[in-house]
C-alpha positions as CSV (number, residue, x, y, z in Angstrom):
1,M,165.7,-29.8,166.0
2,L,166.6,-30.9,169.1
3,V,170.4,-30.4,170.0
4,C,172.1,-31.8,172.9
5,A,173.7,-29.4,175.4
6,P,177.2,-30.0,176.1
7,V,177.6,-30.6,179.6
8,T,179.1,-33.6,181.3
9,F,177.3,-37.0,182.0
10,A,177.9,-36.7,185.3
11,R,177.1,-33.2,186.0
12,Q,173.7,-34.3,183.9
13,S,173.1,-37.3,186.7
14,L,173.4,-34.6,189.9
15,G,170.0,-33.0,189.5
16,S,168.3,-36.4,189.7
17,L,170.0,-37.7,192.1
18,A,169.5,-34.9,194.3
19,V,165.7,-35.8,193.7
20,L,166.8,-38.9,195.1
21,V,167.4,-36.9,198.9
22,F,163.6,-34.8,198.3
23,G,162.2,-38.8,197.7
24,L,163.9,-40.0,200.9
25,A,162.4,-37.2,203.0
26,V,158.9,-37.8,201.1
27,S,159.2,-41.5,202.0
28,I,160.0,-40.7,205.7
29,L,157.6,-37.7,206.4
30,L,154.7,-39.3,204.5
31,P,154.1,-42.0,206.5
32,R,154.9,-40.3,210.2
33,V,151.7,-37.4,209.3
34,L,149.5,-39.7,207.7
35,G,149.9,-43.2,209.9
36,A,148.9,-46.8,207.7
37,E,145.7,-46.4,207.2
38,A,145.5,-42.9,205.7
39,R,148.8,-43.7,203.6
40,G,147.4,-46.9,202.0
41,E,144.1,-44.9,201.3
42,Y,146.7,-42.1,199.7
43,Q,148.4,-44.8,197.8
44,L,145.7,-46.4,195.9
45,A,144.3,-43.0,195.1
46,V,147.1,-42.2,193.3
47,K,148.0,-45.2,191.9
48,L,144.4,-45.0,189.8
49,A,145.7,-42.0,188.3
50,A,149.2,-44.2,187.8
51,L,147.1,-46.3,185.9
52,V,145.8,-43.7,183.8
53,L,149.2,-42.7,182.6
54,A,150.3,-45.9,181.7
55,V,147.3,-46.5,179.9
56,A,147.1,-43.1,178.0
57,Q,150.8,-42.6,177.1
58,W,150.4,-45.3,174.7
59,G,154.5,-45.6,174.7
60,I,154.8,-42.3,173.2
61,P,158.0,-41.3,175.6
62,E,159.9,-43.8,174.3
63,V,158.6,-43.5,170.2
64,L,159.7,-40.2,170.7
65,L,163.4,-40.9,171.3
66,Q,163.3,-43.0,167.9
67,R,161.4,-40.3,166.2
68,V,163.6,-37.3,167.6
69,A,166.5,-39.3,166.4
70,E,165.3,-39.7,162.9
71,R,164.3,-36.2,162.4
72,R,161.8,-37.3,160.3
73,S,158.9,-34.9,161.4
74,A,158.8,-31.5,162.3
75,L,159.4,-31.0,166.6
76,G,156.1,-28.5,166.4
77,A,154.0,-31.6,164.6
78,L,155.3,-33.9,167.0
79,V,154.9,-31.7,170.2
80,G,151.4,-31.2,169.5
81,T,150.5,-34.7,168.4
82,S,151.8,-36.2,170.9
83,L,149.9,-33.9,173.3
84,A,146.7,-34.5,171.2
85,L,146.8,-38.3,171.6
86,G,148.2,-38.4,175.3
87,L,144.8,-35.9,176.5
88,A,143.1,-37.9,174.4
89,G,143.6,-41.4,176.0
90,A,143.9,-39.8,179.7
91,V,140.2,-38.2,179.3
92,A,139.2,-41.1,178.1
93,T,140.5,-44.3,180.5
94,A,139.8,-41.3,183.7
95,V,135.7,-41.5,182.4
96,V,135.7,-45.4,182.2
97,L,137.3,-45.7,185.4
98,A,135.4,-43.2,187.3
99,V,132.4,-44.9,185.4
100,L,133.6,-48.5,186.9
101,S,135.1,-47.0,190.2
102,P,131.6,-47.6,192.1
103,L,131.7,-51.3,190.9
104,L,135.1,-51.4,192.8
105,R,134.5,-49.3,196.4
106,D,133.9,-52.7,198.1
107,N,136.7,-54.9,196.6
108,L,139.9,-53.3,195.2
109,L,139.0,-49.4,195.7
110,R,137.6,-50.2,199.4
111,G,138.2,-47.8,201.9
112,V,139.3,-44.8,199.4
113,E,137.1,-42.0,199.9
114,P,135.4,-41.0,196.0
115,A,136.3,-37.4,196.6
116,L,140.2,-38.5,196.4
117,L,139.5,-40.5,193.1
118,T,137.7,-37.5,191.5
119,L,141.1,-35.2,192.8
120,T,143.5,-37.9,191.1
121,L,141.7,-38.9,188.0
122,G,141.5,-35.3,187.5
123,G,145.0,-35.1,188.1
124,S,146.2,-37.5,185.9
125,L,145.8,-35.3,183.1
126,A,148.2,-32.9,184.4
127,A,150.4,-35.5,184.9
128,L,150.0,-36.5,181.2
129,V,150.9,-33.2,179.9
130,G,153.7,-33.0,182.3
131,L,155.3,-35.7,181.4
132,L,155.2,-35.4,177.9
133,A,156.3,-31.9,177.9
134,R,159.0,-33.0,180.7
135,R,160.1,-35.9,177.6
136,F,160.5,-33.3,175.3
137,I,162.9,-30.5,177.2
138,Q,164.6,-33.8,178.4
139,L,165.2,-34.9,174.6
140,D,166.5,-31.5,173.6
141,G,169.5,-32.1,176.2
142,R,167.9,-29.4,178.5
143,L,168.1,-31.7,181.9
144,A,168.9,-28.7,184.5
145,V,165.7,-27.7,183.8
146,Y,164.4,-30.9,183.4
147,N,166.0,-31.7,187.1
148,W,164.3,-28.6,188.5
149,L,161.1,-29.1,187.4
150,D,160.9,-32.4,189.6
151,I,162.9,-31.2,192.2
152,G,160.6,-27.7,192.8
153,R,157.1,-30.5,192.4
154,T,159.2,-32.6,194.9
155,L,159.9,-29.7,197.2
156,L,156.2,-28.0,196.8
157,F,154.9,-31.6,197.9
158,L,157.4,-31.3,201.6
159,V,156.1,-28.1,202.5
160,L,152.5,-28.7,201.9
161,I,152.3,-32.6,203.3
162,A,154.4,-30.7,206.4
163,V,151.9,-27.9,206.6
164,G,148.5,-30.1,205.6
165,G,150.1,-32.7,208.3
166,V,149.8,-30.0,211.6
167,L,146.3,-28.7,210.0
168,A,144.5,-31.7,209.4
169,P,146.9,-34.8,210.7
170,R,146.3,-38.0,209.3
171,Q,144.1,-37.2,206.6
172,A,144.5,-38.7,202.9
173,I,142.9,-35.7,201.6
174,V,146.4,-33.6,202.4
175,P,149.1,-35.4,199.8
176,T,146.6,-36.0,197.7
177,L,145.7,-32.1,197.3
178,A,149.6,-31.6,197.1
179,W,150.4,-34.2,194.7
180,L,147.7,-32.5,192.2
181,L,148.8,-29.2,193.0
182,G,152.8,-30.5,192.0
183,E,151.6,-32.2,188.9
184,V,149.0,-29.0,188.3
185,S,152.5,-26.8,188.1
186,V,154.6,-29.1,187.0
187,A,152.8,-29.6,183.7
188,V,152.0,-25.4,183.4
189,T,155.8,-24.5,183.9
190,A,156.8,-27.4,181.3
191,L,154.5,-26.1,178.5
192,A,155.5,-22.6,178.9
193,Y,159.4,-23.3,179.1
194,L,158.5,-25.8,176.0
195,A,156.4,-22.9,174.2
196,R,159.3,-20.8,174.1
197,G,161.9,-22.7,173.7
198,P,162.6,-25.3,170.3
199,A,159.5,-25.7,169.6
200,K,157.1,-22.5,169.6
201,S,153.7,-23.1,170.5
202,R,152.6,-21.3,167.4
203,E,154.4,-24.4,165.5
204,W,152.2,-26.5,167.4
205,K,149.8,-28.6,164.7
206,V,148.1,-32.4,164.8
207,D,148.8,-34.4,162.2
208,R,146.7,-37.3,161.6
209,A,149.1,-39.8,159.8
210,L,152.0,-39.1,162.6
211,G,149.2,-39.9,165.3
212,S,149.0,-42.8,163.6
213,D,152.4,-43.6,163.3
214,L,153.0,-43.2,166.8
215,M,150.0,-45.1,168.1
216,R,151.2,-48.2,165.8
217,S,155.1,-48.0,167.3
218,G,154.0,-47.5,170.3
219,A,151.0,-50.6,170.8
220,P,154.0,-52.8,171.6
221,I,155.7,-50.7,174.3
222,Q,152.0,-50.2,175.4
223,L,151.4,-53.8,176.3
224,G,154.8,-54.0,177.9
225,L,153.9,-50.8,179.9
226,L,150.3,-51.9,180.9
227,A,152.1,-55.8,182.4
228,M,154.4,-53.4,184.3
229,F,151.8,-51.3,186.1
230,I,149.9,-54.7,186.9
231,G,153.1,-56.3,188.0
232,S,154.7,-53.6,190.3
233,E,151.5,-51.5,191.6
234,G,148.5,-53.8,191.2
235,G,149.6,-55.9,194.3
236,A,148.0,-52.7,196.5
237,F,144.8,-53.1,195.0
238,V,144.7,-56.8,195.3
239,L,145.9,-56.6,199.0
240,N,143.3,-53.7,199.9
241,A,140.6,-56.4,198.5
242,N,141.6,-59.2,201.1
243,V,143.3,-56.8,204.2
244,D,142.3,-54.0,205.6
245,I,143.5,-50.6,204.4
246,A,146.2,-50.2,206.7
247,A,148.3,-53.4,205.2
248,V,148.4,-51.4,202.2
249,G,150.1,-48.7,203.8
250,I,152.8,-50.6,205.2
251,Y,153.0,-52.2,202.1
252,S,153.6,-48.6,200.6
253,V,156.1,-47.7,202.8
254,A,158.1,-50.6,202.0
255,L,158.1,-50.1,198.4
256,S,158.4,-46.5,198.4
257,I,162.0,-47.1,200.1
258,S,163.0,-49.9,198.1
259,R,162.0,-47.4,195.1
260,L,164.3,-45.3,196.1
261,L,166.9,-47.6,194.4
262,L,165.1,-46.7,190.8
263,Q,166.0,-43.2,191.5
264,I,169.7,-44.1,190.9
265,S,168.6,-45.8,187.5
266,M,166.5,-43.0,186.9
267,A,169.1,-40.5,187.1
268,L,171.6,-42.2,185.3
269,R,169.2,-42.7,182.5
270,T,167.5,-39.4,182.4
271,A,171.2,-38.2,181.5
272,L,171.9,-41.0,179.0
273,Q,168.5,-40.6,177.0
274,P,169.7,-37.6,175.0
275,R,172.7,-39.4,174.1
276,L,170.9,-41.7,172.0
277,V,169.8,-38.8,170.0
278,G,172.9,-37.0,169.9
279,S,176.1,-37.6,168.2
280,E,177.7,-40.4,170.5
281,A,179.4,-43.0,167.9
282,D,177.8,-45.8,169.4
283,S,174.6,-45.5,171.7
284,A,175.3,-49.1,172.6
285,A,178.6,-48.9,174.3
286,V,177.3,-46.1,176.3
287,T,174.7,-47.8,177.4
288,A,176.5,-50.8,178.4
289,R,179.3,-48.6,180.3
290,V,176.4,-46.4,182.0
291,T,174.5,-49.6,183.2
292,R,177.3,-51.8,184.5
293,H,177.5,-48.6,186.8
294,G,174.4,-48.5,187.7
295,L,174.2,-52.4,188.8
296,L,177.2,-51.8,190.6
297,W,175.6,-48.2,192.8
298,M,172.3,-50.2,192.8
299,L,173.5,-53.4,194.3
300,I,175.5,-51.2,197.2
301,A,172.7,-49.2,198.1
302,A,170.6,-52.3,198.0
303,V,172.8,-54.0,200.7
304,C,172.5,-50.7,202.5
305,L,169.0,-51.1,202.6
306,A,168.4,-54.1,203.9
307,I,171.5,-53.7,206.8
308,G,169.2,-50.9,207.8
309,S,165.7,-52.3,207.8
310,P,165.7,-53.2,211.5
311,L,165.9,-49.2,211.9
312,I,162.3,-49.0,210.3
313,P,160.0,-48.9,213.0
314,M,162.2,-46.1,214.8
315,I,162.2,-43.9,211.3
316,F,158.4,-44.9,210.2
317,T,157.0,-45.2,213.9
318,A,156.6,-48.6,215.6
319,E,152.9,-48.9,213.2
320,F,155.0,-49.7,210.1
321,A,157.3,-52.3,211.6
322,S,156.1,-54.8,209.3
323,A,157.7,-53.3,206.7
324,A,161.0,-54.4,207.3
325,P,160.6,-58.0,205.9
326,L,158.8,-56.7,202.9
327,L,161.8,-54.6,201.9
328,L,163.8,-57.5,201.6
329,V,161.5,-59.1,199.6
330,L,161.2,-56.2,197.2
331,L,164.9,-54.7,196.5
332,P,166.3,-57.5,194.6
333,G,163.2,-57.0,191.7
334,M,163.6,-53.4,192.3
335,V,167.3,-53.6,191.0
336,G,166.2,-55.9,187.9
337,Y,163.7,-53.3,187.1
338,G,166.4,-50.7,187.1
339,V,169.0,-52.5,184.8
340,W,165.5,-52.8,182.5
341,Q,164.9,-48.9,182.7
342,L,168.8,-48.2,181.5
343,L,168.2,-50.5,178.7
344,A,165.3,-49.4,177.9
345,G,166.2,-46.6,175.7
346,H,168.6,-48.3,173.4
347,L,166.5,-51.6,173.2
348,L,163.8,-49.6,172.1
349,R,164.7,-47.6,169.7
350,I,165.2,-48.2,165.9
351,G,169.3,-48.7,164.8
352,R,171.2,-46.0,162.7
353,R,172.0,-48.8,160.1
354,A,170.3,-51.3,158.3
355,I,171.2,-54.0,155.5
356,V,168.8,-54.3,152.6
357,S,169.0,-56.2,149.8
358,F,166.6,-57.3,146.9
359,P,166.2,-58.8,143.6
360,N,167.1,-56.4,140.7
361,F,164.6,-56.2,137.9
362,G,166.7,-54.1,136.0
363,F,169.0,-57.2,135.3
364,W,169.3,-57.9,131.5
365,K,167.7,-60.9,131.2
366,L,164.2,-59.8,132.8
367,R,164.4,-57.2,130.6
368,L,164.9,-59.8,127.4
369,Q,162.4,-61.7,128.9
370,L,159.6,-58.8,129.0
371,L,160.9,-57.3,125.7
372,I,160.4,-60.6,123.7
373,G,158.5,-62.8,126.0
374,G,155.7,-59.7,126.8
375,H,155.5,-61.5,130.1
376,M,156.3,-61.0,133.7
377,P,160.0,-63.0,133.9
378,R,161.1,-65.6,136.3
379,T,164.5,-66.2,136.9
380,E,166.5,-68.3,139.9
381,N,166.4,-65.4,142.1
382,L,163.1,-64.8,140.9
383,P,161.0,-68.0,140.6
384,N,157.8,-67.1,141.4
385,T,154.8,-66.3,139.4
386,W,153.8,-62.5,139.1
387,Y,150.3,-63.4,141.2
388,D,152.4,-65.8,143.8
389,T,155.3,-63.6,144.3
390,P,156.7,-62.8,148.1
391,N,157.7,-59.3,146.7
392,I,155.4,-56.6,147.2
393,H,157.5,-53.8,145.1
394,F,159.8,-54.8,142.0
395,C,162.4,-52.2,141.6
396,T,165.7,-51.7,140.1
397,I,169.2,-50.7,141.5
398,K,168.8,-47.5,139.9
399,D,165.6,-46.9,141.6
400,F,166.9,-47.9,145.1
401,V,169.7,-45.2,144.3
402,Q,167.0,-42.4,143.5
403,L,165.5,-43.6,146.5
404,C,168.0,-43.2,148.7
405,D,168.7,-39.8,147.6
406,E,165.2,-38.3,148.0
407,I,165.0,-39.4,151.4
408,S,168.1,-38.5,152.8
409,V,169.7,-41.9,153.6
410,K,173.3,-42.1,153.1
411,M,174.4,-45.7,151.1
412,E,177.9,-46.4,153.3
413,R,178.5,-49.2,151.5
414,A,176.8,-51.1,148.2
415,V,177.4,-54.3,146.1
416,A,175.7,-56.2,143.3
417,L,175.7,-59.8,142.9
418,D,176.0,-61.8,140.1
419,N,173.9,-65.3,139.8
420,Y,176.5,-67.2,141.8
421,G,176.0,-64.2,144.8
422,R,179.5,-63.4,143.7
423,P,180.3,-59.5,143.8
424,L,180.8,-57.6,140.9
425,R,184.0,-54.9,140.9
426,L,183.1,-52.4,143.2
427,N,184.3,-49.6,140.9
428,L,181.9,-49.8,137.9
429,P,179.1,-47.2,137.6
430,W,176.0,-47.9,138.6
431,W,174.2,-48.4,134.9
432,F,176.6,-51.4,134.9
433,W,175.4,-52.4,138.0
434,N,171.6,-52.3,137.1
435,M,172.0,-53.6,133.6
436,F,174.4,-56.9,135.1
437,G,173.4,-57.1,138.7
438,E,171.0,-59.7,139.6
439,Q,171.0,-58.3,143.4
440,G,171.8,-55.1,144.8
441,V,173.0,-55.5,148.7
442,F,173.1,-52.3,150.6
443,L,174.7,-50.7,154.3
444,L,172.3,-47.7,155.0
445,S,172.4,-45.3,157.9
446,R,170.4,-41.9,158.8
447,A,173.7,-39.4,158.8
448,G,173.2,-37.2,156.1
449,K,173.3,-37.7,152.3
450,G,175.4,-39.2,149.7
451,R,176.9,-42.7,148.9
């Protein structure tokens, strides 16, 4: 069972904010080492791997938040099934893109070396494994480990870029190899930690029923992920099909600077996610409070970046001077996307409570009609014939109470209604409600057992 570590919210966010500092260093160093053309080539190659992730993860990282909160599935089954689904999807997507890539070399992938595409498509498998393994570490509340994995990957990337830039300047192969080594190292380290932590590797297994459930639940999220990828990343490919690859590099610099705003929302979201599966009494209130703070800090950062945009030629060299006006256009959208990131975790999870109402098939009039008439009964609350009823399953109040006990659902409140919708006396026993209540209404929650 996943349990959140007792660490303060502010402290949980510090690690992700540290990534912001290293991300800023990467944003400055990469263009200076590569130049506009190689920067654009690297951008397109790596974003092809991002497309694999957008397709292959199938919304599973978000669905896991719901599944861990419900505590209905064994952790080993969740880990094994998620990794199996993700890897299968990544392999299939990478193969399809590899087959299609020759058809795209004269338009969307113009100017990108085939070797870079091979490296990024292969690296996407490691990136997918690292993504899912880190997700389980995050939901376990081990945010120090989660953040250090991110920091270590960024530091490794920086070191390799600095060394590679001296040995092979203005070559896109340098950051591509650095990215690949970073993703592989994170995947291996995260899997090793997960195997020794709450989900022992010997407990990992693939559950087909759980896999089908994850895919069904993730399908609506998957559509959103693909739409976001097309909206945020598709512009670079379209740009490459119509202008030279150096323009893609300039656009990539503006995009990377504007995405520093997302590091603020990601820092807060990283600390927020475990709270949605832990003991927080009201996740909606926590989400609203964190979102207000995140919006304020993102607006402040956006204003600072807009004021500092004329300094881009000095920081990134004159080759990237055109990125300044692009940055001003991108900043408002990044603020909106950052707010969505903070709200998504709460919006995509199933609520902790539900209200259920149903006609009571144990009502005395229904029993009498079935006993005397010998046919399926009909009343004002059940007016349809048996072959034309919208009710998939009939049950009695007693049946429903027994079901709640079996699946460990708590009945916080319950009431039986008469023919006019008036509640029967609350202190009457269950057998009386089952006999004289025409309808049952229940307020249910997942926490514990009982009535």
